[in-house]
LONUKOL-391648 format. One record per residue: residue in one letter; residue number from 1; x, y, z of N, C-alpha, C in turn; chain. Coordinates in steps of 0.2 Angstrom, whole numbers, plus 5000, padded with zeros to 4 digits. Last residue first. Example, Ala and Ser with C-alpha at 12.3 -4.5 7.8 and 13.67 -1.06 7.14 Angstrom:
2
@aa:S | i:2 | n_c1:5064 | n_c2:4989 | n_c3:5035 | ca_c1:5068 | ca_c2:4995 | ca_c3:5036 | c_c1:5064 | c_c2:5000 | c_c3:5039 | ch:A;
@aa:A | i:1 | n_c1:5066 | n_c2:4972 | n_c3:5039 | ca_c1:5062 | ca_c2:4978 | ca_c3:5039 | c_c1:5066 | c_c2:4984 | c_c3:5039 | ch:A;
This chain:
104
@aa:C | i:104 | n_c1:5330 | n_c2:5521 | n_c3:5959 | ca_c1:5325 | ca_c2:5515 | ca_c3:5961 | c_c1:5321 | c_c2:5513 | c_c3:5955 | ch:A;
@aa:C | i:103 | n_c1:5337 | n_c2:5531 | n_c3:5955 | ca_c1:5341 | ca_c2:5526 | ca_c3:5958 | c_c1:5336 | c_c2:5520 | c_c3:5959 | ch:A;
@aa:S | i:102 | n_c1:5339 | n_c2:5545 | n_c3:5945 | ca_c1:5334 | ca_c2:5539 | ca_c3:5947 | c_c1:5339 | c_c2:5534 | c_c3:5949 | ch:A;
@aa:L | i:101 | n_c1:5340 | n_c2:5560 | n_c3:5941 | ca_c1:5343 | ca_c2:5556 | ca_c3:5947 | c_c1:5338 | c_c2:5550 | c_c3:5949 | ch:A;
@aa:G | i:100 | n_c1:5335 | n_c2:5568 | n_c3:5932 | ca_c1:5338 | ca_c2:5562 | ca_c3:5930 | c_c1:5341 | c_c2:5559 | c_c3:5935 | ch:A;
@aa:I | i:99 | n_c1:5327 | n_c2:5579 | n_c3:5937 | ca_c1:5334 | ca_c2:5580 | ca_c3:5935 | c_c1:5338 | c_c2:5574 | c_c3:5933 | ch:A;
@aa:D | i:98 | n_c1:5315 | n_c2:5578 | n_c3:5944 | ca_c1:5315 | ca_c2:5578 | ca_c3:5937 | c_c1:5322 | c_c2:5579 | c_c3:5933 | ch:A;
@aa:G | i:97 | n_c1:5310 | n_c2:5568 | n_c3:5958 | ca_c1:5313 | ca_c2:5574 | ca_c3:5955 | c_c1:5313 | c_c2:5573 | c_c3:5947 | ch:A;
@aa:P | i:96 | n_c1:5305 | n_c2:5558 | n_c3:5967 | ca_c1:5300 | ca_c2:5562 | ca_c3:5962 | c_c1:5303 | c_c2:5567 | c_c3:5958 | ch:A;
@aa:W | i:95 | n_c1:5311 | n_c2:5542 | n_c3:5970 | ca_c1:5313 | ca_c2:5549 | ca_c3:5969 | c_c1:5308 | c_c2:5553 | c_c3:5964 | ch:A;
@aa:K | i:94 | n_c1:5302 | n_c2:5532 | n_c3:5981 | ca_c1:5305 | ca_c2:5533 | ca_c3:5974 | c_c1:5306 | c_c2:5541 | c_c3:5973 | ch:A;
@aa:E | i:93 | n_c1:5299 | n_c2:5534 | n_c3:5994 | ca_c1:5301 | ca_c2:5528 | ca_c3:5992 | c_c1:5304 | c_c2:5528 | c_c3:5985 | ch:A;
@aa:M | i:92 | n_c1:5304 | n_c2:5546 | n_c3:6005 | ca_c1:5302 | ca_c2:5546 | ca_c3:5998 | c_c1:5304 | c_c2:5539 | c_c3:5996 | ch:A;
@aa:G | i:91 | n_c1:5309 | n_c2:5549 | n_c3:6018 | ca_c1:5302 | ca_c2:5546 | ca_c3:6017 | c_c1:5300 | c_c2:5546 | c_c3:6010 | ch:A;
@aa:M | i:90 | n_c1:5322 | n_c2:5551 | n_c3:6020 | ca_c1:5318 | ca_c2:5557 | ca_c3:6020 | c_c1:5310 | c_c2:5555 | c_c3:6019 | ch:A;
@aa:R | i:89 | n_c1:5328 | n_c2:5539 | n_c3:6018 | ca_c1:5327 | ca_c2:5541 | ca_c3:6025 | c_c1:5323 | c_c2:5547 | c_c3:6025 | ch:A;
@aa:T | i:88 | n_c1:5327 | n_c2:5539 | n_c3:6004 | ca_c1:5323 | ca_c2:5534 | ca_c3:6008 | c_c1:5322 | c_c2:5536 | c_c3:6015 | ch:A;
@aa:H | i:87 | n_c1:5336 | n_c2:5549 | n_c3:6001 | ca_c1:5329 | ca_c2:5550 | ca_c3:5999 | c_c1:5324 | c_c2:5545 | c_c3:6003 | ch:A;
@aa:W | i:86 | n_c1:5348 | n_c2:5543 | n_c3:6007 | ca_c1:5345 | ca_c2:5549 | ca_c3:6009 | c_c1:5338 | c_c2:5550 | c_c3:6007 | ch:A;
@aa:D | i:85 | n_c1:5350 | n_c2:5531 | n_c3:6000 | ca_c1:5350 | ca_c2:5531 | ca_c3:6007 | c_c1:5346 | c_c2:5537 | c_c3:6009 | ch:A;
@aa:H | i:84 | n_c1:5352 | n_c2:5537 | n_c3:5987 | ca_c1:5347 | ca_c2:5532 | ca_c3:5988 | c_c1:5345 | c_c2:5532 | c_c3:5996 | ch:A;
@aa:F | i:83 | n_c1:5364 | n_c2:5545 | n_c3:5988 | ca_c1:5358 | ca_c2:5548 | ca_c3:5986 | c_c1:5352 | c_c2:5543 | c_c3:5988 | ch:A;
@aa:E | i:82 | n_c1:5377 | n_c2:5542 | n_c3:5990 | ca_c1:5373 | ca_c2:5542 | ca_c3:5996 | c_c1:5366 | c_c2:5544 | c_c3:5995 | ch:A;
@aa:E | i:81 | n_c1:5382 | n_c2:5543 | n_c3:5977 | ca_c1:5383 | ca_c2:5536 | ca_c3:5981 | c_c1:5378 | c_c2:5536 | c_c3:5987 | ch:A;
@aa:L | i:80 | n_c1:5380 | n_c2:5556 | n_c3:5973 | ca_c1:5376 | ca_c2:5551 | ca_c3:5971 | c_c1:5377 | c_c2:5544 | c_c3:5974 | ch:A;
@aa:V | i:79 | n_c1:5388 | n_c2:5566 | n_c3:5977 | ca_c1:5383 | ca_c2:5564 | ca_c3:5982 | c_c1:5379 | c_c2:5558 | c_c3:5980 | ch:A;
@aa:L | i:78 | n_c1:5396 | n_c2:5570 | n_c3:5967 | ca_c1:5399 | ca_c2:5568 | ca_c3:5973 | c_c1:5394 | c_c2:5565 | c_c3:5978 | ch:A;
@aa:P | i:77 | n_c1:5388 | n_c2:5574 | n_c3:5956 | ca_c1:5392 | ca_c2:5567 | ca_c3:5956 | c_c1:5395 | c_c2:5565 | c_c3:5962 | ch:A;
@aa:L | i:76 | n_c1:5383 | n_c2:5586 | n_c3:5962 | ca_c1:5379 | ca_c2:5580 | ca_c3:5961 | c_c1:5383 | c_c2:5574 | c_c3:5960 | ch:A;
@aa:L | i:75 | n_c1:5390 | n_c2:5598 | n_c3:5962 | ca_c1:5391 | ca_c2:5593 | ca_c3:5967 | c_c1:5387 | c_c2:5587 | c_c3:5967 | ch:A;
@aa:E | i:74 | n_c1:5386 | n_c2:5605 | n_c3:5951 | ca_c1:5393 | ca_c2:5602 | ca_c3:5951 | c_c1:5394 | c_c2:5597 | c_c3:5956 | ch:A;
@aa:M | i:73 | n_c1:5374 | n_c2:5610 | n_c3:5956 | ca_c1:5374 | ca_c2:5605 | ca_c3:5951 | c_c1:5381 | c_c2:5601 | c_c3:5950 | ch:A;
@aa:T | i:72 | n_c1:5378 | n_c2:5620 | n_c3:5965 | ca_c1:5376 | ca_c2:5614 | ca_c3:5968 | c_c1:5376 | c_c2:5608 | c_c3:5963 | ch:A;
@aa:Y | i:71 | n_c1:5380 | n_c2:5631 | n_c3:5955 | ca_c1:5386 | ca_c2:5628 | ca_c3:5959 | c_c1:5384 | c_c2:5621 | c_c3:5962 | ch:A;
@aa:Y | i:70 | n_c1:5368 | n_c2:5633 | n_c3:5951 | ca_c1:5373 | ca_c2:5632 | ca_c3:5946 | c_c1:5379 | c_c2:5629 | c_c3:5949 | ch:A;
@aa:S | i:69 | n_c1:5360 | n_c2:5636 | n_c3:5962 | ca_c1:5359 | ca_c2:5630 | ca_c3:5959 | c_c1:5365 | c_c2:5628 | c_c3:5954 | ch:A;
@aa:A | i:68 | n_c1:5359 | n_c2:5646 | n_c3:5972 | ca_c1:5366 | ca_c2:5644 | ca_c3:5970 | c_c1:5366 | c_c2:5637 | c_c3:5966 | ch:A;
@aa:P | i:67 | n_c1:5346 | n_c2:5648 | n_c3:5975 | ca_c1:5350 | ca_c2:5653 | ca_c3:5971 | c_c1:5357 | c_c2:5651 | c_c3:5969 | ch:A;
@aa:N | i:66 | n_c1:5333 | n_c2:5638 | n_c3:5973 | ca_c1:5340 | ca_c2:5638 | ca_c3:5975 | c_c1:5344 | c_c2:5643 | c_c3:5971 | ch:A;
@aa:P | i:65 | n_c1:5317 | n_c2:5633 | n_c3:5978 | ca_c1:5322 | ca_c2:5637 | ca_c3:5974 | c_c1:5328 | c_c2:5638 | c_c3:5977 | ch:A;
@aa:V | i:64 | n_c1:5312 | n_c2:5617 | n_c3:5977 | ca_c1:5314 | ca_c2:5622 | ca_c3:5981 | c_c1:5319 | c_c2:5626 | c_c3:5978 | ch:A;
@aa:G | i:63 | n_c1:5308 | n_c2:5606 | n_c3:5968 | ca_c1:5304 | ca_c2:5613 | ca_c3:5968 | c_c1:5306 | c_c2:5618 | c_c3:5973 | ch:A;
@aa:L | i:62 | n_c1:5316 | n_c2:5596 | n_c3:5968 | ca_c1:5310 | ca_c2:5595 | ca_c3:5972 | c_c1:5306 | c_c2:5601 | c_c3:5972 | ch:A;
@aa:A | i:61 | n_c1:5327 | n_c2:5600 | n_c3:5962 | ca_c1:5323 | ca_c2:5595 | ca_c3:5958 | c_c1:5317 | c_c2:5594 | c_c3:5962 | ch:A;
@aa:E | i:60 | n_c1:5332 | n_c2:5608 | n_c3:5971 | ca_c1:5329 | ca_c2:5611 | ca_c3:5966 | c_c1:5325 | c_c2:5606 | c_c3:5962 | ch:A;
@aa:G | i:59 | n_c1:5338 | n_c2:5599 | n_c3:5981 | ca_c1:5332 | ca_c2:5603 | ca_c3:5982 | c_c1:5329 | c_c2:5606 | c_c3:5976 | ch:A;
@aa:C | i:58 | n_c1:5351 | n_c2:5594 | n_c3:5981 | ca_c1:5345 | ca_c2:5591 | ca_c3:5977 | c_c1:5339 | c_c2:5594 | c_c3:5977 | ch:A;
@aa:V | i:57 | n_c1:5358 | n_c2:5602 | n_c3:5989 | ca_c1:5361 | ca_c2:5600 | ca_c3:5983 | c_c1:5355 | c_c2:5598 | c_c3:5978 | ch:A;
@aa:Y | i:56 | n_c1:5350 | n_c2:5603 | n_c3:6000 | ca_c1:5352 | ca_c2:5609 | ca_c3:5997 | c_c1:5355 | c_c2:5608 | c_c3:5990 | ch:A;
@aa:L | i:55 | n_c1:5349 | n_c2:5590 | n_c3:6004 | ca_c1:5343 | ca_c2:5594 | ca_c3:6002 | c_c1:5345 | c_c2:5600 | c_c3:5998 | ch:A;
@aa:M | i:54 | n_c1:5362 | n_c2:5587 | n_c3:6008 | ca_c1:5359 | ca_c2:5584 | ca_c3:6002 | c_c1:5353 | c_c2:5587 | c_c3:6000 | ch:A;
@aa:F | i:53 | n_c1:5363 | n_c2:5596 | n_c3:6019 | ca_c1:5367 | ca_c2:5597 | ca_c3:6013 | c_c1:5364 | c_c2:5593 | c_c3:6007 | ch:A;
@aa:L | i:52 | n_c1:5354 | n_c2:5590 | n_c3:6027 | ca_c1:5353 | ca_c2:5596 | ca_c3:6025 | c_c1:5357 | c_c2:5598 | c_c3:6019 | ch:A;
@aa:D | i:51 | n_c1:5360 | n_c2:5577 | n_c3:6029 | ca_c1:5354 | ca_c2:5578 | ca_c3:6026 | c_c1:5352 | c_c2:5585 | c_c3:6023 | ch:A;
@aa:D | i:50 | n_c1:5372 | n_c2:5582 | n_c3:6036 | ca_c1:5373 | ca_c2:5579 | ca_c3:6029 | c_c1:5366 | c_c2:5579 | c_c3:6026 | ch:A;
@aa:Q | i:49 | n_c1:5366 | n_c2:5586 | n_c3:6048 | ca_c1:5369 | ca_c2:5591 | ca_c3:6044 | c_c1:5370 | c_c2:5588 | c_c3:6037 | ch:A;
@aa:D | i:48 | n_c1:5361 | n_c2:5574 | n_c3:6052 | ca_c1:5356 | ca_c2:5579 | ca_c3:6051 | c_c1:5359 | c_c2:5584 | c_c3:6046 | ch:A;
@aa:R | i:47 | n_c1:5373 | n_c2:5567 | n_c3:6055 | ca_c1:5368 | ca_c2:5565 | ca_c3:6050 | c_c1:5363 | c_c2:5570 | c_c3:6048 | ch:A;
@aa:A | i:46 | n_c1:5378 | n_c2:5575 | n_c3:6065 | ca_c1:5382 | ca_c2:5575 | ca_c3:6059 | c_c1:5377 | c_c2:5572 | c_c3:6053 | ch:A;
@aa:A | i:45 | n_c1:5368 | n_c2:5573 | n_c3:6075 | ca_c1:5369 | ca_c2:5579 | ca_c3:6072 | c_c1:5373 | c_c2:5579 | c_c3:6066 | ch:A;
@aa:R | i:44 | n_c1:5371 | n_c2:5559 | n_c3:6077 | ca_c1:5364 | ca_c2:5561 | ca_c3:6074 | c_c1:5365 | c_c2:5568 | c_c3:6072 | ch:A;
@aa:A | i:43 | n_c1:5384 | n_c2:5559 | n_c3:6082 | ca_c1:5383 | ca_c2:5556 | ca_c3:6076 | c_c1:5376 | c_c2:5558 | c_c3:6073 | ch:A;
@aa:M | i:42 | n_c1:5381 | n_c2:5566 | n_c3:6094 | ca_c1:5386 | ca_c2:5569 | ca_c3:6089 | c_c1:5385 | c_c2:5566 | c_c3:6082 | ch:A;
@aa:T | i:41 | n_c1:5373 | n_c2:5557 | n_c3:6101 | ca_c1:5371 | ca_c2:5564 | ca_c3:6099 | c_c1:5375 | c_c2:5567 | c_c3:6094 | ch:A;
@aa:R | i:40 | n_c1:5382 | n_c2:5546 | n_c3:6102 | ca_c1:5376 | ca_c2:5545 | ca_c3:6098 | c_c1:5373 | c_c2:5552 | c_c3:6096 | ch:A;
@aa:R | i:39 | n_c1:5392 | n_c2:5552 | n_c3:6110 | ca_c1:5394 | ca_c2:5550 | ca_c3:6104 | c_c1:5388 | c_c2:5549 | c_c3:6099 | ch:A;
@aa:Y | i:38 | n_c1:5390 | n_c2:5556 | n_c3:6123 | ca_c1:5388 | ca_c2:5561 | ca_c3:6118 | c_c1:5389 | c_c2:5558 | c_c3:6111 | ch:A;
@aa:P | i:37 | n_c1:5395 | n_c2:5547 | n_c3:6132 | ca_c1:5388 | ca_c2:5548 | ca_c3:6132 | c_c1:5385 | c_c2:5552 | c_c3:6126 | ch:A;
@aa:G | i:36 | n_c1:5410 | n_c2:5548 | n_c3:6128 | ca_c1:5405 | ca_c2:5542 | ca_c3:6127 | c_c1:5398 | c_c2:5543 | c_c3:6127 | ch:A;
@aa:Y | i:35 | n_c1:5417 | n_c2:5559 | n_c3:6133 | ca_c1:5414 | ca_c2:5559 | ca_c3:6126 | c_c1:5409 | c_c2:5553 | c_c3:6125 | ch:A;
@aa:Y | i:34 | n_c1:5420 | n_c2:5555 | n_c3:6146 | ca_c1:5417 | ca_c2:5562 | ca_c3:6145 | c_c1:5414 | c_c2:5562 | c_c3:6138 | ch:A;
@aa:F | i:33 | n_c1:5426 | n_c2:5543 | n_c3:6146 | ca_c1:5421 | ca_c2:5544 | ca_c3:6151 | c_c1:5417 | c_c2:5550 | c_c3:6149 | ch:A;
@aa:E | i:32 | n_c1:5435 | n_c2:5544 | n_c3:6136 | ca_c1:5429 | ca_c2:5540 | ca_c3:6134 | c_c1:5424 | c_c2:5541 | c_c3:6139 | ch:A;
@aa:K | i:31 | n_c1:5444 | n_c2:5552 | n_c3:6143 | ca_c1:5441 | ca_c2:5554 | ca_c3:6136 | c_c1:5435 | c_c2:5550 | c_c3:6135 | ch:A;
@aa:L | i:30 | n_c1:5448 | n_c2:5543 | n_c3:6153 | ca_c1:5445 | ca_c2:5549 | ca_c3:6155 | c_c1:5441 | c_c2:5552 | c_c3:6148 | ch:A;
@aa:G | i:29 | n_c1:5455 | n_c2:5533 | n_c3:6145 | ca_c1:5449 | ca_c2:5532 | ca_c3:6149 | c_c1:5445 | c_c2:5538 | c_c3:6151 | ch:A;
@aa:A | i:28 | n_c1:5465 | n_c2:5541 | n_c3:6140 | ca_c1:5460 | ca_c2:5538 | ca_c3:6136 | c_c1:5454 | c_c2:5536 | c_c3:6139 | ch:A;
@aa:L | i:27 | n_c1:5472 | n_c2:5544 | n_c3:6152 | ca_c1:5469 | ca_c2:5550 | ca_c3:6148 | c_c1:5464 | c_c2:5547 | c_c3:6143 | ch:A;
@aa:F | i:26 | n_c1:5476 | n_c2:5532 | n_c3:6157 | ca_c1:5471 | ca_c2:5536 | ca_c3:6161 | c_c1:5468 | c_c2:5541 | c_c3:6157 | ch:A;
@aa:G | i:25 | n_c1:5484 | n_c2:5528 | n_c3:6147 | ca_c1:5479 | ca_c2:5524 | ca_c3:6148 | c_c1:5473 | c_c2:5528 | c_c3:6152 | ch:A;
@aa:G | i:24 | n_c1:5494 | n_c2:5538 | n_c3:6148 | ca_c1:5491 | ca_c2:5537 | ca_c3:6142 | c_c1:5484 | c_c2:5533 | c_c3:6143 | ch:A;
@aa:P | i:23 | n_c1:5499 | n_c2:5536 | n_c3:6161 | ca_c1:5496 | ca_c2:5542 | ca_c3:6159 | c_c1:5492 | c_c2:5542 | c_c3:6153 | ch:A;
@aa:R | i:22 | n_c1:5495 | n_c2:5520 | n_c3:6169 | ca_c1:5500 | ca_c2:5524 | ca_c3:6165 | c_c1:5496 | c_c2:5531 | c_c3:6163 | ch:A;
@aa:A | i:21 | n_c1:5485 | n_c2:5513 | n_c3:6174 | ca_c1:5488 | ca_c2:5518 | ca_c3:6179 | c_c1:5493 | c_c2:5522 | c_c3:6175 | ch:A;
@aa:P | i:20 | n_c1:5480 | n_c2:5505 | n_c3:6165 | ca_c1:5476 | ca_c2:5511 | ca_c3:6166 | c_c1:5480 | c_c2:5516 | c_c3:6171 | ch:A;
@aa:D | i:19 | n_c1:5490 | n_c2:5497 | n_c3:6153 | ca_c1:5490 | ca_c2:5499 | ca_c3:6160 | c_c1:5486 | c_c2:5505 | c_c3:6161 | ch:A;
@aa:H | i:18 | n_c1:5494 | n_c2:5493 | n_c3:6141 | ca_c1:5487 | ca_c2:5493 | ca_c3:6142 | c_c1:5486 | c_c2:5495 | c_c3:6150 | ch:A;
@aa:Q | i:17 | n_c1:5508 | n_c2:5493 | n_c3:6140 | ca_c1:5504 | ca_c2:5496 | ca_c3:6135 | c_c1:5497 | c_c2:5497 | c_c3:6136 | ch:A;
@aa:H | i:16 | n_c1:5513 | n_c2:5486 | n_c3:6151 | ca_c1:5514 | ca_c2:5493 | ca_c3:6151 | c_c1:5510 | c_c2:5496 | c_c3:6146 | ch:A;
@aa:D | i:15 | n_c1:5506 | n_c2:5474 | n_c3:6161 | ca_c1:5507 | ca_c2:5475 | ca_c3:6154 | c_c1:5507 | c_c2:5483 | c_c3:6154 | ch:A;
@aa:R | i:14 | n_c1:5514 | n_c2:5467 | n_c3:6175 | ca_c1:5509 | ca_c2:5471 | ca_c3:6172 | c_c1:5511 | c_c2:5473 | c_c3:6165 | ch:A;
@aa:G | i:13 | n_c1:5523 | n_c2:5459 | n_c3:6182 | ca_c1:5519 | ca_c2:5456 | ca_c3:6177 | c_c1:5514 | c_c2:5460 | c_c3:6174 | ch:A;
@aa:G | i:12 | n_c1:5532 | n_c2:5465 | n_c3:6191 | ca_c1:5526 | ca_c2:5463 | ca_c3:6194 | c_c1:5521 | c_c2:5459 | c_c3:6189 | ch:A;
@aa:R | i:11 | n_c1:5542 | n_c2:5469 | n_c3:6183 | ca_c1:5543 | ca_c2:5463 | ca_c3:6187 | c_c1:5537 | c_c2:5460 | c_c3:6190 | ch:A;
@aa:D | i:10 | n_c1:5533 | n_c2:5473 | n_c3:6167 | ca_c1:5538 | ca_c2:5474 | ca_c3:6173 | c_c1:5539 | c_c2:5468 | c_c3:6177 | ch:A;
@aa:H | i:9 | n_c1:5533 | n_c2:5468 | n_c3:6150 | ca_c1:5530 | ca_c2:5468 | ca_c3:6157 | c_c1:5536 | c_c2:5470 | c_c3:6162 | ch:A;
@aa:H | i:8 | n_c1:5529 | n_c2:5470 | n_c3:6134 | ca_c1:5534 | ca_c2:5472 | ca_c3:6139 | c_c1:5530 | c_c2:5472 | c_c3:6146 | ch:A;
@aa:E | i:7 | n_c1:5526 | n_c2:5456 | n_c3:6123 | ca_c1:5524 | ca_c2:5462 | ca_c3:6127 | c_c1:5529 | c_c2:5463 | c_c3:6132 | ch:A;
@aa:H | i:6 | n_c1:5536 | n_c2:5450 | n_c3:6110 | ca_c1:5533 | ca_c2:5449 | ca_c3:6116 | c_c1:5531 | c_c2:5456 | c_c3:6119 | ch:A;
@aa:G | i:5 | n_c1:5543 | n_c2:5452 | n_c3:6098 | ca_c1:5536 | ca_c2:5452 | ca_c3:6098 | c_c1:5532 | c_c2:5451 | c_c3:6104 | ch:A;
@aa:H | i:4 | n_c1:5556 | n_c2:5451 | n_c3:6103 | ca_c1:5554 | ca_c2:5446 | ca_c3:6098 | c_c1:5547 | c_c2:5446 | c_c3:6098 | ch:A;
@aa:D | i:3 | n_c1:5569 | n_c2:5463 | n_c3:6105 | ca_c1:5562 | ca_c2:5462 | ca_c3:6106 | c_c1:5559 | c_c2:5457 | c_c3:6100 | ch:A;
@aa:P | i:2 | n_c1:5585 | n_c2:5459 | n_c3:6112 | ca_c1:5581 | ca_c2:5461 | ca_c3:6106 | c_c1:5573 | c_c2:5459 | c_c3:6108 | ch:A;
@aa:M | i:1 | n_c1:5594 | n_c2:5467 | n_c3:6125 | ca_c1:5590 | ca_c2:5461 | ca_c3:6123 | c_c1:5585 | c_c2:5463 | c_c3:6117 | ch:A;
């Protein structure tokens, strides 16, 4: 019998694709049960890691010595999209740096 876009049900009328009794549905629910409470913590840790990376890339403009400044200057074009959000999140209304990164 051809499938015409209808959901597949058994004789009891249960939907097989979203049935929590099926192994895939149970595993998805179990994963959400364990990972759900930590989702915010992991997002905050990722944001903190991104902030540290931005400080490392843009830090020399703030007067923080950077022994790898030659290499981090190559990364500036990649972080320019997130630059304004980062420096306002760090508490700087306007960028005080002197390397020509002006967004405000």
